[in-house]
N, C-alpha and C positions, 0 to 999 in steps of 0.2 A: 424543482423543487427538491430539496439536498434529501437524498435518501440517508446516510449519512451523516450526522452532527456531532462535530468535534466538538471536544469537552478536556478543560484542563485535568480533570481526574484520568485522563488517558497518559497522562506528561509521565516518562520514568525515569528523567534527569539527567539522559544523555540527550545534550541536545542534538548530534546527528540523527539518532534514534527519531528522537521524537520528530522532528524536520520532517524524516522518510514516513516516517506514521501517518502527520498531514498532508504529506502527497499521495499516499496511497487515500486516502479517506475522497482527497480530492478528483481522484482517478475513477473513483467504484462511480461516485456523484458522478463524474462525467460519462462513464457509459450509461449509467441508468439514464441519466436526462435526454441519452442519442436516442434509447431505446423507446423511453415513453414518448418521445418526439417523432417516433416513428420515421428516423431519418436514414438517407441511403445507408443498404445492407455495408456497404465499402464505408462511411464514413465510421459506421459502428465497428468495423471490424479493427480500423485503425486504431479506436480508443481504448478497445480493449486489446489488440496487440501489446499498443502503450501498457497497459496493463499488467498485464501477465510479463512483459519484458522486466516492468518496474518492479515489479512483485518477489520476481525470481533473484535479483538483485540485491533488494533489500534481504531476502531469507539467510540469502549467504552471506552478506554485512554481517547480519545480527547471529549467524553460526559462527563466523570467524571470531566475533567480539567472544562470543562464550566459551569457544576454546579457546585462545587468547587468556580469558582471566580464569580455565581450568574450570569452569562452568559442572558438579557432578551430572547434571542428570540431562547433559548435550543429546546421549546418546538418543536419549527419550524421545 
C-alpha cells in the first residue's frame, strides 16, 4: 500500500521536474513497502540508497534551474 499518492495538483508545469517528483514518490513508496514487508536489511538499504542518490540529484537539478532563472530566494 502506497504511503504517498501522486496527484495532478503537485504538477508545477515543468515536465522534467514533474517527472522527477513522481519518481521520488515512487522511491519513497518502494522504501516504505520494503520496510513494512520486513524485507532483508540489505534490500531495504538498497532502496534507501537509491532514494537518497535520486533526491540529491533532483535537488541539485532544481537548484540549477532556479539559479539559471535568477530565482531571487535561491539562497534561502
